[in-house]
C-alpha positions as CSV (number, residue, x, y, z in Angstrom):
1,M,94.4,108.6,110.3
2,S,93.1,106.1,112.9
3,K,93.4,106.0,116.5
4,T,91.9,102.5,117.2
5,A,95.2,100.6,116.0
6,A,98.4,99.8,118.1
7,P,100.5,103.0,119.0
8,V,103.2,103.8,116.4
9,F,106.4,105.5,117.3
10,I,109.5,106.5,115.3
11,V,113.1,106.3,117.3
12,N,116.1,108.0,117.1
13,L,118.7,105.2,117.3
14,E,121.4,107.4,118.3
15,T,119.8,109.5,120.8
16,K,116.9,107.2,121.9
17,E,114.7,109.8,121.7
18,Y,111.2,108.9,120.1
19,I,108.2,110.5,119.2
20,K,104.8,108.9,119.6
21,L,102.0,109.5,116.4
22,H,99.3,111.1,117.4
23,F,97.3,108.8,114.8
24,V,97.6,105.8,112.8
25,P,98.4,106.3,109.5
26,L,95.3,104.9,107.4
27,E,98.1,104.0,104.4
28,V,101.9,103.7,104.1
29,Q,103.6,103.1,101.0
30,W,106.4,101.1,100.3
31,E,108.5,101.9,97.2
32,A,110.7,99.0,96.0
33,K,113.2,100.6,92.8
34,S,115.5,98.6,91.0
35,N,117.8,100.5,89.0
36,V,119.4,99.1,86.2
37,A,121.6,100.5,83.2
38,A,120.7,99.8,79.7
39,I,123.9,98.3,77.7
40,A,123.9,98.6,73.9
41,S,125.0,95.8,71.8
42,I,125.6,95.9,68.1
43,A,122.8,94.6,65.9
44,R,120.5,94.0,68.4
45,N,117.2,96.0,68.5
46,N,116.9,95.7,72.2
47,P,119.9,96.5,74.8
48,F,120.7,93.9,77.5
49,Y,120.0,95.4,81.3
50,H,122.3,95.4,83.9
51,F,121.0,95.9,87.6
52,T,123.2,98.7,89.4
53,G,121.1,98.4,92.6
54,G,118.1,99.4,94.2
55,E,116.3,101.4,96.8
56,D,113.6,101.0,99.4
57,T,111.5,104.0,100.2
58,I,108.6,104.5,102.5
59,N,106.2,107.5,102.3
60,L,103.2,108.3,104.7
61,D,101.2,111.3,105.9
62,L,101.2,112.1,109.7
63,D,98.6,114.4,111.4
64,W,100.0,116.3,114.4
65,H,97.3,118.1,116.9
66,A,98.7,120.8,119.0
67,Y,96.8,119.5,122.4
68,D,98.9,121.8,124.8
69,V,97.8,125.4,125.8
70,D,100.6,126.9,123.8
71,R,100.2,125.0,121.1
72,Q,103.7,124.0,120.5
73,S,103.2,120.2,120.2
74,A,102.1,120.0,116.8
75,I,104.8,122.2,115.2
76,G,107.3,120.7,117.7
77,A,106.5,117.4,116.6
78,A,107.1,118.2,112.8
79,N,110.4,120.1,113.5
80,T,111.8,117.2,115.4
81,L,111.4,115.1,112.4
82,K,112.5,117.6,110.0
83,A,115.9,118.0,112.2
84,W,116.1,114.2,112.0
85,S,116.2,114.9,108.6
86,R,119.4,117.0,108.7
87,N,123.0,116.5,109.5
88,D,123.8,117.9,112.6
89,G,126.2,120.7,111.2
90,Y,129.4,119.4,110.8
91,K,129.5,116.7,113.6
92,K,127.2,114.1,112.5
93,G,125.4,112.5,109.2
94,L,121.9,112.1,109.5
95,P,120.4,109.5,112.3
96,R,119.0,105.9,111.8
97,I,115.8,105.9,112.7
98,K,113.1,102.7,113.5
99,L,109.4,102.8,112.7
100,I,107.7,100.9,115.5
101,F,104.7,99.7,113.8
102,G,103.4,96.7,115.1
103,E,105.5,93.9,113.4
104,I,105.4,95.1,109.8
105,F,108.7,97.0,110.0
106,R,110.7,95.2,112.8
107,D,113.5,94.1,110.5
108,H,114.2,97.7,108.8
109,V,116.3,100.6,109.6
110,F,115.7,103.9,107.9
111,I,117.0,107.6,107.2
112,I,114.4,110.2,106.8
113,T,115.0,112.3,103.7
114,G,112.2,114.3,103.3
115,A,109.8,116.2,106.4
116,N,107.5,118.5,104.6
117,Y,104.4,120.1,106.5
118,R,101.6,122.3,106.2
119,M,100.2,124.0,109.0
120,S,97.0,125.1,109.8
121,L,94.4,126.1,112.2
122,F,96.2,129.3,113.3
123,Q,94.6,131.8,116.2
124,R,96.1,135.2,117.1
125,Q,95.7,134.6,120.6
126,K,98.4,131.8,120.6
127,G,100.8,133.6,118.6
128,M,99.6,132.6,115.4
129,R,100.8,128.9,116.2
130,P,98.8,126.1,114.1
131,A,96.7,123.9,116.1
132,Q,97.2,121.4,113.1
133,V,100.2,119.8,111.0
134,T,100.1,117.6,108.3
135,Q,103.6,116.0,107.5
136,S,104.7,113.9,104.6
137,L,107.4,111.9,105.8
138,T,109.7,110.0,103.5
139,L,112.0,107.3,104.6
140,K,114.9,105.5,103.0
141,K,115.8,101.7,104.2
142,V,119.6,101.2,105.1
143,T,121.8,98.3,105.5
144,M,125.2,97.3,105.7
145,L,124.0,93.9,104.0
146,N,123.9,93.1,100.6
147,E,120.4,91.7,100.8
148,T,119.7,88.4,99.0
149,R,116.3,87.5,97.7
150,K,115.8,85.1,100.5
151,I,116.5,88.1,103.3
152,I,113.7,90.0,101.7
153,L,111.3,87.2,101.2
154,N,111.7,86.8,105.1
155,S,111.8,90.4,106.0
156,R,109.0,92.0,107.8
């Protein structure tokens, strides 16, 4: 994790709430998956393939540290992202979010589909609240467009 780069934010586009990351992740994994269906053909050794869709996923690890006296900030940040990965009961679905990471994800909107975390550095005097929380965040790109190759090539 780096503190030297520009700040990184995760913004809930519905509520305009945001979280500033304590540290810039050292790496971000972009997974571009294409789904294809095999179509068998009589007397062929290999099938034909038909593209049925694709999916873009971002995985990144976040590091939260409790800087406040009662140690609520680390677990609070992790729980906020966990809440944004769920429906709001029966009222609303997953909120759309923006990852403000310089220019790189400027054109993309995501939903959070995973917000797992590990807690460490517990202290009895602080109610066993963790001083550090390491969170693995999974984001899925969402769009109303059927993106063309040209759009994909020109996106940031």
